[in-house]
Residue, then its C-alpha position, 0 to 999 in steps of 0.5 A: m585419462a589424460a596424463t599432464g605435467d609431472e604424471a606424463a614425465a613420470m610415465d615417459s621415464i617409466s616407459r623409457a627405463p628398460s634398456v633391455p628387451l622387454a622379453a627380459t622384464n616381462p614374464p613369459p606368456s602363459s599357455s592358458g591365454p593370449a599375450e597382452g602386449p605386442e609379440d614383436p620386441a621392436e614394436s613394443l620398443g617403438a611403442a614405448s619410445k613414443k612421447p605423450g606430447t607428440n601424438s596427434d590426439g592431444g597428449v593422451e596416452t593409451a593404458e598399454e604404453a603406461v602400464e605394460p612395462a611397469e606392471p611386473d615391477i608394480n606387482e613385485l613391489c606390491t607383493d614385497m610391500f604387503e609381505k613386509m607390511s605383514i611382517f611389521l604388523q605381526g611384530e606390532l601385534t606380537a609386541t602388543c600381546e607381550d605387553y598385555r601378558l606382562l601387564e597380566n602377570m604384573n596384575k597377578l603378582t600385585s593381587l597376590k601381594y595384596m592377598e598376603m597383606k590382607d592375611i597379615s592385617i587379619n592376623i594383626s587384627r586378631n592379635l590386637q583383639d586377643l591383647n585387648n581381651k587379655y587386657a580387659s581380663l587383667q583390668p580387675y587385677l590392675d584396679q586392685i593394684n591401684q587400690i593397694e598402691e593408694q592404701v600403701s600411700s595412705l599407710e605411708q603417710a600415716a607412718y610418717k605422721l606416727d613417726a613425727y608424733s613419736k618423736k614429739l612424745e620422746a622429746r616431751f618425755k626427755k623434757l619431763e625426765k630432766r625435771 
């Protein structure tokens, strides 16, 4: 793949960046397989200092030049990024779980409050029904009281009429006595 413009400049700066020998930045080769890069540090420094535009093949870089010096850094950075992303996602999931636990607790408390209110309303309804039953049982007595009150009122009227009549009679009697 041909590196153009900004990509070529970025790759060139990556390949020039290490000023220490490549043996210090590259991990030591494992005994299980051959080393991927050149064994001589002078060769690797010479290969890294080539500019992509000066090659005779039209600015095409080889994967060895662009990838080799940056590979350990990219691996470390990727590992670090994934670790930090894992910590971040665990924190987000923990916060979400805590939010759901809080909502669950709030729902339980609300449910308990509604059950208490239900019990209170049932008691109020029962007490109201008892009061209505007692009022219904007292209703005949209340009706008798109303009848007695009407009779007392009519007796009072009769007493006033009788008093007025007796005063008239007394006045007549006194008139008759004077004659």
